[in-house]
C-alpha positions as semicolon CSV with decimal commas, in nm:
position;residue;x (nm);y (nm);z (nm)
1;M;18,441;4,613;28,233
2;K;18,149;4,795;28,394
3;V;17,965;5,054;28,175
4;V;17,678;5,266;28,286
5;L;17,454;5,432;28,010
6;C;17,305;5,752;28,126
7;C;16,986;5,909;27,986
8;G;16,715;6,132;28,125
9;S;16,493;5,864;28,275
10;G;16,697;5,542;28,206
11;A;16,431;5,405;27,961
12;S;16,567;5,470;27,610
13;S;16,918;5,380;27,722
14;G;16,793;5,042;27,835
15;F;16,761;4,913;27,477
16;M;17,103;5,044;27,393
17;A;17,255;4,882;27,708
18;Q;17,115;4,541;27,595
19;S;17,255;4,591;27,238
20;I;17,602;4,681;27,373
21;A;17,606;4,375;27,599
22;R;17,509;4,143;27,322
23;A;17,775;4,292;27,086
24;A;18,037;4,270;27,359
25;K;17,952;3,900;27,432
26;K;17,969;3,819;27,061
27;K;18,331;3,963;27,050
28;G;18,418;3,786;27,374
29;I;18,459;4,105;27,568
30;P;18,354;4,069;27,937
31;M;18,129;4,365;28,004
32;E;17,842;4,460;28,237
33;V;17,623;4,731;28,088
34;T;17,336;4,895;28,275
35;A;17,118;5,190;28,203
36;R;17,046;5,458;28,478
37;S;16,886;5,795;28,496
38;E;17,115;6,090;28,520
39;S;16,960;6,181;28,858
40;I;17,085;5,875;29,027
41;L;17,424;5,814;28,869
42;E;17,622;5,860;29,191
43;S;17,457;5,550;29,338
44;F;17,606;5,332;29,068
45;L;17,972;5,455;29,045
46;E;18,134;5,183;29,247
47;G;18,337;4,961;29,002
48;T;18,220;5,161;28,700
49;D;18,488;5,206;28,429
50;I;18,300;5,444;28,193
51;I;17,976;5,637;28,183
52;L;17,819;5,673;27,836
53;V;17,598;5,974;27,828
54;A;17,306;5,994;27,581
55;P;17,343;6,266;27,323
56;H;17,035;6,462;27,435
57;L;17,222;6,527;27,764
58;M;17,523;6,676;27,596
59;A;17,466;6,999;27,763
60;E;17,487;6,838;28,106
61;R;17,797;6,642;28,023
62;E;18,048;6,856;28,218
63;E;17,825;6,856;28,526
64;I;17,778;6,485;28,502
65;A;18,152;6,438;28,467
66;R;18,223;6,663;28,768
67;R;17,966;6,468;28,977
68;C;18,100;6,128;28,871
69;A;18,472;6,199;28,872
70;P;18,710;6,012;28,840
71;V;18,494;5,789;28,622
72;L;18,550;5,861;28,250
73;T;18,242;6,026;28,100
74;V;18,180;6,025;27,727
75;V;17,885;6,140;27,511
76;I;17,753;5,888;27,266
77;D;17,755;6,009;26,904
78;R;17,404;6,105;26,803
79;A;17,402;5,888;26,490
80;A;17,532;5,580;26,679
81;Y;17,270;5,635;26,946
82;G;16,986;5,653;26,690
83;M;17,090;5,332;26,522
């Protein structure tokens, strides 16, 4: 599974991407997780199964989903993102 985490600059989501990848590995789930800036998402869609959007970009979710269709786009729960 290929997951792209989307945030404003790609910096804060980098830490979350590493945490998700470690958790998936522990559970034996094959997963590639990368963090990217919202502005360059289209360059990373090939083979992507899901885009996880940082909660601070919730207002842009529909636009991101439109630009990145047909890849599933989901906003990460604010509490989960903060942990």
